[in-house]
C-alpha positions, -999 to +999 in steps of 0.1 A: +279-618+592+265-610+626+259-574+637+290-574+659+312-583+629+294-558+608+299-530+634+336-538+635+339-539+597+323-504+592+335-489+625+301-477+638+277-485+666+248-509+670+225-479+675+235-464+641+230-497+623+195-501+639+186-465+630+197-471+594+176-503+594+146-484+606+151-460+577+154-489+553+189-478+544+206-511+555+185-542+549+202-574+562+187-607+553+171-628+580+184-663+584+171-685+612+156-655+629+188-636+629+201-606+609+228-615+584+248-586+570+264-589+536+290-571+514+261-552+499+252-539+534+288-528+539+288-510+505+255-494+513+268-482+547+299-467+531+277-450+504+255-435+532+286-421+550+300-407+518+268-389+509+266-375+544+302-362+541+292-341+511+261-328+530+232-351+521+207-357+549+195-392+557+162-381+541+182-374+509+199-407+511+165-425+516+152-409+484+183-419+465+181-455+478+144-457+470+151-446+434+179-472+433+156-500+445+126-491+423+144-480+391+177-498+392+213-487+400+221-472+366+186-458+357+183-424+342+159-414+369+184-423+396+212-405+379+191-375+373+180-375+409+216-377+420+226-349+397+198-327+410+208-334+446+245-327+439+236-295+421+216-283+451+245-293+475+270-275+453+249-243+453+248-245+491+285-250+493+292-221+470+269-199+491+287-209+523+320-203+505+310-167+496+298-161+532+331-173+545+351-152+521+331-122+531+338-130+568+375-135+561+377-102+544+360-084+573+384-101+598+414-092+577+403-056+574+397-054+612+431-069+619+448-043+596+429-015+613+439-027+647+475-032+637+476+004+625+466+016+660+497-001+675 
């Protein structure tokens, strides 16, 4: 499919697609001097977006995609790399959660103190 169809299919912009191509995250085939996007490209795009939603950077995604290309989709190295990345992201989320809980507790305490003054 042409880029215009691909953009509609994944609901993004041409600039985003070109950026992902520059990073080797989306790799359309070239047919008669034109890019041709496939179902694999759609799936890769959705995988990128899903990884970004859980906090992965594009650099993280690049590393994962490179492992996938060199070692295969179900390789132990790829799975271990994903597990390591997910563990790091989970640690980060847990830390943020603790900080938010602490902030929530402070706000609640302050509100109670202010309510007592009324």
